[in-house]
Structure formats: structure tokens, C-alpha cells
ROTORFI-396649 format. One line per field, with one value per atom (N, C-alpha, C): atom name; chain; residue number from 1; x, y, z. Coordinates in Angstrom, 2 decimals, m for minus. Atoms other than C-alpha are relative to their C-alpha. Layout:
REM ROTORFI-396649
atomo c(CA, ...)
cadena c(A, ...)
num c(NUM, ...)
c1 c(X, ...)
c2 c(Y, ...)
c3 c(Z, ...)
//
This chain:
REM ROTORFI-396649
atomo c(N, CA, C, N, CA, C, N, CA, C, N, CA, C, N, CA, C, N, CA, C, N, CA, C, N, CA, C, N, CA, C, N, CA, C, N, CA, C, N, CA, C, N, CA, C, N, CA, C, N, CA, C, N, CA, C, N, CA, C, N, CA, C, N, CA, C, N, CA, C, N, CA, C, N, CA, C, N, CA, C, N, CA, C, N, CA, C, N, CA, C, N, CA, C, N, CA, C, N, CA, C, N, CA, C, N, CA, C, N, CA, C, N, CA, C, N, CA, C, N, CA, C, N, CA, C, N, CA, C, N, CA, C, N, CA, C, N, CA, C, N, CA, C, N, CA, C, N, CA, C, N, CA, C, N, CA, C, N, CA, C, N, CA, C, N, CA, C, N, CA, C, N, CA, C, N, CA, C, N, CA, C, N, CA, C, N, CA, C, N, CA, C, N, CA, C, N, CA, C, N, CA, C, N, CA, C, N, CA, C, N, CA, C, N, CA, C, N, CA, C, N, CA, C, N, CA, C, N, CA, C, N, CA, C, N, CA, C, N, CA, C, N, CA, C, N, CA, C, N, CA, C, N, CA, C, N, CA, C, N, CA, C, N, CA, C, N, CA, C, N, CA, C, N, CA, C, N, CA, C, N, CA, C, N, CA, C, N, CA, C, N, CA, C, N, CA, C, N, CA, C, N, CA, C, N, CA, C, N, CA, C, N, CA, C, N, CA, C, N, CA, C, N, CA, C, N, CA, C, N, CA, C, N, CA, C, N, CA, C, N, CA, C)
cadena c(A, A, A, A, A, A, A, A, A, A, A, A, A, A, A, A, A, A, A, A, A, A, A, A, A, A, A, A, A, A, A, A, A, A, A, A, A, A, A, A, A, A, A, A, A, A, A, A, A, A, A, A, A, A, A, A, A, A, A, A, A, A, A, A, A, A, A, A, A, A, A, A, A, A, A, A, A, A, A, A, A, A, A, A, A, A, A, A, A, A, A, A, A, A, A, A, A, A, A, A, A, A, A, A, A, A, A, A, A, A, A, A, A, A, A, A, A, A, A, A, A, A, A, A, A, A, A, A, A, A, A, A, A, A, A, A, A, A, A, A, A, A, A, A, A, A, A, A, A, A, A, A, A, A, A, A, A, A, A, A, A, A, A, A, A, A, A, A, A, A, A, A, A, A, A, A, A, A, A, A, A, A, A, A, A, A, A, A, A, A, A, A, A, A, A, A, A, A, A, A, A, A, A, A, A, A, A, A, A, A, A, A, A, A, A, A, A, A, A, A, A, A, A, A, A, A, A, A, A, A, A, A, A, A, A, A, A, A, A, A, A, A, A, A, A, A, A, A, A, A, A, A, A, A, A, A, A, A, A, A, A, A, A, A, A, A, A, A, A, A, A, A, A, A, A, A, A, A, A, A, A, A, A, A, A, A, A, A, A, A, A, A, A, A)
num c(1, 1, 1, 2, 2, 2, 3, 3, 3, 4, 4, 4, 5, 5, 5, 6, 6, 6, 7, 7, 7, 8, 8, 8, 9, 9, 9, 10, 10, 10, 11, 11, 11, 12, 12, 12, 13, 13, 13, 14, 14, 14, 15, 15, 15, 16, 16, 16, 17, 17, 17, 18, 18, 18, 19, 19, 19, 20, 20, 20, 21, 21, 21, 22, 22, 22, 23, 23, 23, 24, 24, 24, 25, 25, 25, 26, 26, 26, 27, 27, 27, 28, 28, 28, 29, 29, 29, 30, 30, 30, 31, 31, 31, 32, 32, 32, 33, 33, 33, 34, 34, 34, 35, 35, 35, 36, 36, 36, 37, 37, 37, 38, 38, 38, 39, 39, 39, 40, 40, 40, 41, 41, 41, 42, 42, 42, 43, 43, 43, 44, 44, 44, 45, 45, 45, 46, 46, 46, 47, 47, 47, 48, 48, 48, 49, 49, 49, 50, 50, 50, 51, 51, 51, 52, 52, 52, 53, 53, 53, 54, 54, 54, 55, 55, 55, 56, 56, 56, 57, 57, 57, 58, 58, 58, 59, 59, 59, 60, 60, 60, 61, 61, 61, 62, 62, 62, 63, 63, 63, 64, 64, 64, 65, 65, 65, 66, 66, 66, 67, 67, 67, 68, 68, 68, 69, 69, 69, 70, 70, 70, 71, 71, 71, 72, 72, 72, 73, 73, 73, 74, 74, 74, 75, 75, 75, 76, 76, 76, 77, 77, 77, 78, 78, 78, 79, 79, 79, 80, 80, 80, 81, 81, 81, 82, 82, 82, 83, 83, 83, 84, 84, 84, 85, 85, 85, 86, 86, 86, 87, 87, 87, 88, 88, 88, 89, 89, 89, 90, 90, 90, 91, 91, 91, 92, 92, 92, 93, 93, 93, 94, 94, 94, 95, 95, 95, 96, 96, 96, 97, 97, 97, 98, 98, 98)
c1 c(0.85, 0.00, 0.90, m0.83, 1.51, m0.23, 0.11, 2.24, m0.23, 0.28, 0.99, 0.57, m0.46, 2.40, m0.29, 0.27, 1.82, 1.33, m1.18, 4.37, m0.46, 0.26, 4.59, 0.68, m0.51, 5.02, m0.03, m0.07, 6.21, 1.10, m1.02, 8.24, 0.90, m0.94, 11.26, 0.96, m0.92, 13.41, 1.45, m1.44, 17.14, 0.62, m0.54, 19.13, 1.07, m1.15, 22.25, m0.42, 0.37, 20.49, m0.51, 0.46, 18.79, 1.18, m1.16, 22.09, 0.86, m0.80, 23.96, m0.69, 0.75, 21.21, 0.08, m0.13, 21.28, 1.37, m1.36, 25.05, 0.22, m0.14, 24.88, m0.75, 0.73, 22.21, 0.74, m0.82, 24.41, 1.20, m1.13, 27.36, m0.45, 0.54, 25.18, m0.25, 0.22, 24.18, 1.33, m1.32, 27.88, 0.54, m0.44, 28.64, m0.72, 0.79, 25.84, 0.44, m0.34, 26.72, 1.49, m1.43, 30.49, 0.56, m0.56, 30.82, m0.16, 0.23, 29.55, 0.16, m0.04, 29.70, 1.39, m1.26, 32.37, 0.56, m0.66, 34.88, 0.82, m0.87, 36.65, 1.47, m1.43, 40.38, 0.60, m0.68, 42.52, m0.72, 0.74, 39.89, m0.04, 0.08, 39.91, m1.33, 1.21, 37.05, 0.08, m0.18, 38.50, m0.24, 0.20, 38.57, m1.47, 1.42, 35.00, m0.81, 0.70, 33.84, 0.23, m0.29, 35.58, m0.78, 0.78, 33.92, m1.47, 1.40, 30.48, m0.23, 0.13, 31.09, m0.14, 0.07, 31.76, m1.31, 1.21, 28.87, m1.26, 1.23, 26.24, m0.10, 0.05, 27.20, m0.43, 0.40, 26.94, m1.49, 1.41, 23.57, m0.88, 0.75, 22.39, m0.10, 0.03, 23.36, m0.93, 0.89, 21.58, m1.47, 1.37, 18.45, m0.45, 0.32, 18.57, m0.26, 0.21, 18.88, m1.32, 1.30, 15.90, m1.15, 1.04, 13.89, m0.21, 0.15, 14.61, m0.59, 0.62, 13.69, m1.50, 1.44, 10.33, m0.68, 0.56, 9.71, m0.05, m0.01, 10.69, m1.11, 1.07, 8.29, m1.36, 1.26, 5.47, m0.17, 0.11, 6.27, m0.33, 0.35, 6.04, m1.49, 1.42, 2.58, m0.87, 0.76, 1.47, 0.24, m0.30, 2.74, m1.29, 1.16, 0.27, 0.40, m0.22, m0.06, m0.44, 0.34, m0.12, 0.23, m0.16, m0.47, 0.73, m0.75, 2.09, m0.10, 0.12, 1.97, 1.23, m1.19, 4.97, m0.40, 0.26, 5.01, 1.10, m1.05, 6.85, 0.96, m1.01, 10.08, m0.25, 0.20, 9.96, 1.33, m1.21, 12.56, m0.08, 0.09, 13.24, 0.46, m0.52, 15.13, m1.10, 1.03, 12.29, m1.36, 1.29, 9.46, m1.01, 0.89, 8.05, 0.29, m0.18, 7.57, 0.88, m0.87, 10.16, m0.73)
c2 c(m1.17, 0.00, 1.24, m1.20, 3.35, 0.92, m0.93, 5.87, 1.42, m1.39, 9.46, 0.92, m1.00, 12.59, 1.39, m1.39, 16.35, 0.73, m0.83, 18.72, 1.43, m1.39, 22.49, 0.32, m0.33, 23.74, 1.52, m1.44, 27.29, 0.30, m0.47, 29.23, 0.97, m0.83, 30.59, 0.70, m0.71, 33.28, m0.40, 0.21, 32.83, 1.32, m1.22, 35.33, 0.65, m0.55, 35.75, 0.90, m0.92, 37.18, 1.36, m1.27, 39.84, 0.86, m0.76, 40.84, 0.50, m0.41, 40.92, 1.13, m1.04, 42.97, 1.32, m1.21, 45.45, 0.62, m0.50, 45.75, 0.62, m0.56, 46.30, 1.31, m1.27, 48.97, 1.08, m0.95, 50.62, 0.47, m0.39, 50.57, 0.94, m0.90, 52.15, 1.39, m1.30, 54.89, 0.70, m0.60, 55.44, 0.61, m0.55, 55.95, 1.31, m1.21, 58.51, 1.14, m1.06, 60.43, 0.37, m0.28, 60.13, 0.62, m0.49, 61.27, 1.50, m1.41, 64.80, 0.85, m0.92, 67.86, 0.54, m0.62, 70.10, m0.74, 0.70, 68.47, 0.98, m0.85, 70.07, m0.17, 0.08, 70.75, m1.26, 1.18, 67.65, m1.30, 1.20, 65.21, m0.13, 0.26, 63.59, m0.70, 0.73, 62.07, m1.46, 1.39, 58.64, m0.20, 0.15, 59.19, 0.21, m0.21, 60.54, m1.22, 1.21, 57.56, m1.16, 1.08, 55.15, 0.15, m0.26, 56.78, m0.35, 0.28, 56.65, m1.49, 1.42, 53.09, m0.81, 0.73, 51.80, 0.31, m0.42, 53.79, m0.59, 0.42, 52.92, m1.52, 1.45, 49.26, m0.59, 0.49, 48.71, 0.26, m0.32, 50.49, m0.88, 0.85, 48.47, m1.43, 1.37, 45.14, m0.05, m0.07, 46.18, 0.06, m0.10, 47.16, m1.32, 1.30, 43.87, m1.04, 0.93, 41.95, 0.23, m0.29, 43.73, m0.42, 0.41, 43.11, m1.50, 1.46, 39.38, m0.50, 0.41, 39.13, 0.25, m0.28, 40.77, m1.01, 0.97, 38.51, m1.39, 1.29, 35.47, m0.08, m0.03, 36.49, m0.17, 0.14, 36.82, m1.44, 1.38, 33.37, m0.96, 0.85, 31.85, 0.11, m0.20, 33.37, m0.65, 0.61, 31.99, m1.50, 1.44, 28.47, m0.80, 0.89, 25.66, m1.36, 1.36, 22.29, m0.99, 1.03, 19.17, m1.37, 1.38, 15.45, m0.76, 0.82, 13.20, m1.45, 1.43, 9.48, m0.68, 0.72, 7.20, m1.09, 1.02, 5.05, m1.05, 1.02, 1.76, 0.27, m0.21, 1.83, m0.96, 0.79, 0.53, m0.57, 0.67, m1.99, m0.09, m0.07, m1.23, m1.28, 1.22, m4.47, m1.06, 1.04, m6.76, 0.53, m0.59, m4.34, m0.23, 0.26, m5.01, 1.00, m0.82, m3.10, m0.73, 0.60, m3.68, m0.12)
c3 c(0.00, 0.00, 0.00, 0.08, m1.04, 1.20, m1.13, 1.69, m0.53, 0.37, 1.56, 1.07, m0.96, 3.16, m0.55, 0.35, 3.15, m0.23, 0.27, 1.59, m0.24, 0.31, 1.15, m1.33, 1.33, m2.42, m0.14, 0.23, m3.14, m0.99, 0.93, m5.67, 0.74, m0.75, m3.84, m0.97, 0.89, m5.48, 0.28, m0.17, m6.04, 0.43, m0.59, m4.00, m0.87, 0.72, m6.18, m1.17, 1.09, m9.29, 0.48, m0.53, m7.15, 0.47, m0.49, m5.53, m1.15, 1.15, m8.84, m0.77, 0.70, m10.50, 0.76, m0.81, m7.62, m0.14, 0.17, m7.92, m1.37, 1.35, m11.69, m0.15, 0.04, m11.30, 0.77, m0.75, m8.68, m0.81, 0.85, m11.09, m1.11, 1.02, m13.77, 0.59, m0.66, m11.33, 0.25, m0.22, m10.53, m1.28, 1.28, m14.22, m0.28, 0.26, m14.48, 0.92, m0.95, m11.31, m0.02, m0.04, m11.62, m1.26, 1.26, m15.22, m0.21, 0.26, m14.97, 1.25, m1.12, m12.80, 0.28, m0.40, m11.35, 1.20, m1.09, m9.05, 0.83, m0.83, m6.09, m0.38, 0.29, m6.38, 0.61, m0.49, m6.02, m0.33, 0.37, m7.31, m1.51, 1.43, m10.72, m0.30, 0.39, m12.69, 0.44, m0.39, m11.94, 1.49, m1.45, m8.18, 0.37, m0.26, m8.21, m0.43, 0.46, m10.26, 0.97, m0.96, m7.85, 1.29, m1.21, m4.87, m0.22, 0.29, m6.47, m0.28, 0.29, m7.67, 1.29, m1.28, m4.14, 0.71, m0.70, m2.69, m0.62, 0.66, m5.29, m0.18, 0.10, m5.77, 1.35, m1.32, m2.01, 0.25, m0.17, m1.95, m0.89, 0.92, m4.97, 0.49, m0.55, m3.40, 1.21, m1.16, m0.20, m0.45, 0.51, m2.15, m0.63, 0.57, m4.08, 1.08, m1.12, m0.81, 0.70, m0.62, 0.71, m0.91, 0.95, m2.45, 0.01, 0.02, m2.47, 1.31, m1.27, 1.21, m0.02, 0.11, 0.50, m0.93, 0.94, m2.51, 0.65, m0.67, m0.42, 1.04, m1.01, 2.37, m0.66, 0.72, m0.18, m0.48, 0.48, m1.60, 1.13, m1.15, 1.90, 0.28, m0.26, 2.33, m1.07, 1.10, m1.06, m0.12, 0.06, m0.33, 0.12, m0.01, m0.86, 0.54, m0.51, 0.81, m1.07, 0.97, m1.35, 0.64, m0.46, m0.73, m1.09, 0.94, m2.39, 0.41, m0.23, m2.75, m0.56, 0.44, m2.97, m0.98, 1.01, m6.11, 0.04, 0.03, m6.43, m1.15, 1.04, m8.44, m1.16, 1.21, m12.00, m0.44, 0.47, m13.11, m1.50, 1.45, m16.77, m0.68, 0.61, m17.47, m0.08, m0.05, m16.42, m0.41, 0.30, m17.12, 1.11, m1.13, m13.67, 1.12, m1.18, m10.45, 1.00, m1.02, m7.71, 1.31)
//
């Protein structure tokens, strides 16, 4: 007699793509903010870009992390219960159930 059990089924997001996307959007923002404007004496465009790159990439990764946590929390709330039943293994050589 097959056994039955209850499982929880949900679509969980992958964390790494959210973090990478946040970092890339932060790098894009650094290019936009670091490429223009007047700079104080002693600063170059490269140093301003480096400063903005570190600042905005960190902020982007943080924003991506917060977003994935919110999406994950929503997926937990939308989880559904399902009943699964164990099936006997099929032996392909003999064409019979084990």
C-alpha cells in the first residue's frame, strides 16, 4: 500500500540574481553620477567615479537583498499544501515493479 504525506510547495526566489542585478544597477548609477559635474580641487574624474562606484554598488546590493527578502516572504505566504503518494520503483530491465 503506497504511503501518503503532506508537503509544502512554493516558488522561492534565487538570491544571487537579485544581488547581482542590484550591484549592476548601482554601477550604472555610478557611471551617471560620476561622469559629470564640477569636481573640487585635487579630485579627478576617476577618483569621483571610484567613490560613487563603491557607494552605489553597495547600496544596490543592499536594495537587491531587501527586495529578495520581501519577494521570499510573499512566496512563503502563497505556499500551498499538497499530498504526495509514494510510487513503487519501475525496473526497466524486467518491465516489472520492484
